[in-house]
C-alpha positions, 0 to 999 in steps of 0.5 A: 499498499503506498502512503498516500493511499494510508494516508488517505484511508487515516483521514476517511470519513467512513474508514475512521470513527467520527466523534459523536455530538456528545463526545465532540462536547465532552472534547470542547469542555475538556479543552476549555482551562477554565472550566469549573469542576461542576461544569465538567462533571456535568460534561463528562456525565454524557458518557457512562463509560468515561464516568464509570472510568474516572470513578475506578482511577479515583478509587484505584490504589495509585490515589490511595482513598481509603473512604471512596470515591462515589461522584464525579466531583469527587473524583476530580478533587481527588484526581485534579482538573488537569488530569480529569480533563486529559484521561476524560480526552484521552478515554474519547479519542482512544475509545474510538479505535478498535484494536481486538482484530491484532493478536500482536498489539499488546494493550496493557504495555501500549497504555502503561508505556502512554500513562507512565510517559505522561506521568513521567513528563508532568513530573518533569516538566516544572524542572524545566527551565523558566521560558522554556517550560510547556504549559502544565495543561498540555503536558500530560495529555500530549504524553497519553496520545502520543503515539495515538498513531499506532491505534490508528494503524492496528484499528485500520490495518489489523492484519499488516500491524499483526506481521509488522509487530510480530517481526518487531517482537522477533527484531527489537534491535530494529526499532518500529517505525521501519518494521511498520515501513515494511508492510504500510510504507508509512510509520506510526508517527506520520499517522498519528499526525494525519489522524490528529489533523482530522480531529483537529489535535493542536498543533502542539499535538501533532508535533509531538506525534511526528518530532518526539523521537528527535533528541535535536528537534529545535522548530514549533513547541520544541521544549514540549516536543524534547520533553515527550521524547525525552519521557517515552523513553524513559518510560519504556526503560522503567518498564523493561526493568532498567535499574536506572536511566540513560542521559542525553546530554543535548536534549536535557542541557537544551530543556535545563535539566540536571541527572540529579534531578532526573535520577529523582524522578526515575526512583519515584516512577519506578516506586509506582510502577505498579500503581501507575499500572492501575491507572493504566488498567482504564485504558486499555480496558476500553 
């Protein structure tokens, strides 16, 4: 399949699920930086599935609410307004993509990587040098959805992606992108941009999807892009059981990050990995 045909398939109305009016209203609410807890809770009640997931997260071990959380306003208080907006948007968008027809796709690993990347980025962002610090409202959601193009390709091309993912599992020294290009002549980075464009993602998120694995990227919104790339790579190292992080001097220096800063965050995230799995489970069960 040619690159152009793949692009058309990603963006075609009939091939890719569109967002229902209720989902669009939820996304509008999630994008409103000034929305109140009450108004956000009211918007989220349009989706019983998202409501259940948010309540489940608030009651998970990660947040340690012994008394129990039974209402959306209480859940928003526990999780935080910014986090709930990001999670609700992520659930709304990812829930439109079916990955069940691709046996080699590991939903649990995918979402653990996404949630840990988002959590790492959110934790590191305040440490970035003043003047280039990404807006806190964008950091978690960008981390959560940075690899959404992979879901789109699995949804649209389950057989081809099953071959690519199987090949990657057999030869992990070769990164995933080339394995996907072998069967589709494109990759998950480009697919993310196509999907994000169709769904009207902000430009900053499209750039994260396209350039996050280039530590030398210095184009528009580069601090957010470079931060997300670091967070994604470090998240996968934590999941894979690496005892310590590997420094990336060029990217870290550009953001004003030091090794002692990251060592502290790395240790925190490593200790919280099992709890973060409970957050990721809310997505993998969508």
